[in-house]
C-alpha positions as CSV (number, residue, x, y, z in Angstrom):
1,X,-8.0,-2.4,22.9
2,X,-7.5,0.7,20.9
3,X,-11.0,2.3,20.0
4,X,-11.6,3.8,16.5
5,X,-12.2,7.2,17.8
6,X,-8.3,6.9,18.9
7,X,-7.1,6.2,15.4
8,X,-4.9,8.4,13.3
9,X,-6.0,7.4,10.5
10,X,-9.7,8.2,8.9
11,X,-11.2,5.8,6.4
12,X,-13.8,6.5,4.1
13,X,-17.2,4.2,3.3
14,X,-15.6,3.8,-0.2
15,X,-12.0,2.6,1.4
16,X,-13.6,0.4,3.7
17,X,-15.7,-1.5,0.6
18,X,-12.4,-1.3,-1.3
19,X,-10.5,-3.1,1.6
20,X,-12.9,-5.7,1.9
21,X,-12.8,-6.3,-1.9
22,X,-9.4,-6.2,-2.2
23,X,-7.3,-7.1,0.7
24,X,-10.2,-9.3,2.2
25,X,-10.3,-7.8,5.7
26,X,-13.8,-7.3,6.6
27,X,-13.8,-6.9,10.4
28,X,-13.3,-3.2,11.2
29,X,-10.2,-3.4,13.4
30,X,-8.5,-5.7,10.9
31,X,-9.3,-2.5,8.5
32,X,-8.0,0.3,11.0
33,X,-4.8,-1.9,11.5
34,X,-3.9,-2.2,7.9
35,X,-4.8,1.4,7.0
36,X,-2.5,2.8,9.8
37,X,0.1,0.3,8.9
38,X,-0.1,1.6,5.4
39,X,0.2,5.3,6.4
40,X,3.4,4.3,9.1
41,X,5.0,1.9,7.1
42,X,4.0,2.2,3.7
43,X,6.3,3.4,0.9
44,X,6.1,6.6,-1.1
45,X,7.1,7.0,-4.2
46,X,9.8,9.5,-3.2
47,X,11.4,6.9,-1.1
48,X,10.9,3.6,-3.4
49,X,13.5,2.4,-5.6
50,X,13.7,0.0,-8.5
51,X,10.3,-1.7,-9.3
52,X,8.5,-0.4,-6.5
53,X,9.1,3.4,-7.7
54,X,8.4,2.3,-11.4
55,X,5.1,0.5,-10.4
56,X,3.8,3.6,-8.3
57,X,4.9,6.0,-10.9
58,X,2.9,3.8,-13.6
59,X,0.0,3.8,-11.7
60,X,-0.3,7.7,-11.2
61,X,0.6,7.8,-15.1
62,X,-2.4,5.5,-15.6
63,X,-4.5,7.4,-13.3
64,X,-3.9,11.1,-13.2
65,X,-6.5,12.1,-10.5
66,X,-3.7,10.1,-8.1
67,X,-0.8,12.4,-9.2
68,X,-1.6,14.5,-6.0
69,X,-2.5,12.1,-3.3
70,X,0.0,10.5,-1.0
71,X,0.1,7.0,-2.6
72,X,1.9,4.6,-0.3
73,X,2.8,0.7,-1.2
74,X,2.3,-1.9,1.7
75,X,2.4,-5.2,1.5
76,X,2.5,-4.8,-2.3
77,X,-1.2,-3.3,-2.4
78,X,-1.4,0.8,-3.2
79,X,-3.2,2.7,-0.7
80,X,-4.4,6.2,-1.6
81,X,-4.3,9.1,1.1
82,X,-5.3,12.6,1.3
83,X,-3.5,13.8,4.6
84,X,-4.4,11.3,7.0
85,X,-7.8,10.0,5.1
86,X,-7.7,6.5,3.3
87,X,-9.7,7.2,0.3
88,X,-9.2,3.7,-1.6
89,X,-7.0,0.8,-2.1
90,X,-5.7,-0.1,-5.7
91,X,-6.2,-3.5,-6.6
92,X,-2.5,-5.2,-6.7
93,X,-1.1,-5.7,-10.5
94,X,-0.1,-9.5,-10.7
95,X,3.0,-8.7,-13.0
96,X,4.5,-6.1,-10.1
97,X,3.7,-8.6,-7.7
98,X,6.0,-11.4,-9.6
99,X,8.7,-8.8,-10.4
100,X,8.8,-7.6,-6.7
101,X,8.7,-11.6,-5.3
102,X,11.7,-12.5,-7.9
103,X,13.5,-9.0,-6.4
104,X,13.1,-10.1,-3.1
105,X,14.3,-13.6,-3.6
106,X,17.6,-12.4,-5.5
107,X,18.3,-10.0,-2.5
108,X,17.6,-13.0,-0.1
109,X,20.1,-14.9,-1.9
110,X,22.8,-12.3,-2.4
111,X,22.3,-11.6,1.6
112,X,22.8,-15.5,2.4
113,X,25.8,-15.9,-0.1
114,X,27.5,-12.6,1.7
115,X,27.1,-14.1,5.3
């Protein structure tokens, strides 16, 4: 089992509180795992398309202090990094989550129809 000192992502105390509050993960291993996965697999604004990109851009516009941060969308939640340090987790937007789920349903349906 990997120990926290081997983790390539550092999590601030504030981010730990936000993970507990907004993601619902209370144990430290789970917090480390989601932070690392968000850093590794999360979608950056520059790589996002469609609704994902609009959502990230709108959150940056609403909160300009995040404009120079590395914001990654992972599991419909925005994780805010500075280099490899997770500084906070922004609460998910319910309207965005509904749009994203609708887009996923359409994409899955078109994939099934093409097969």
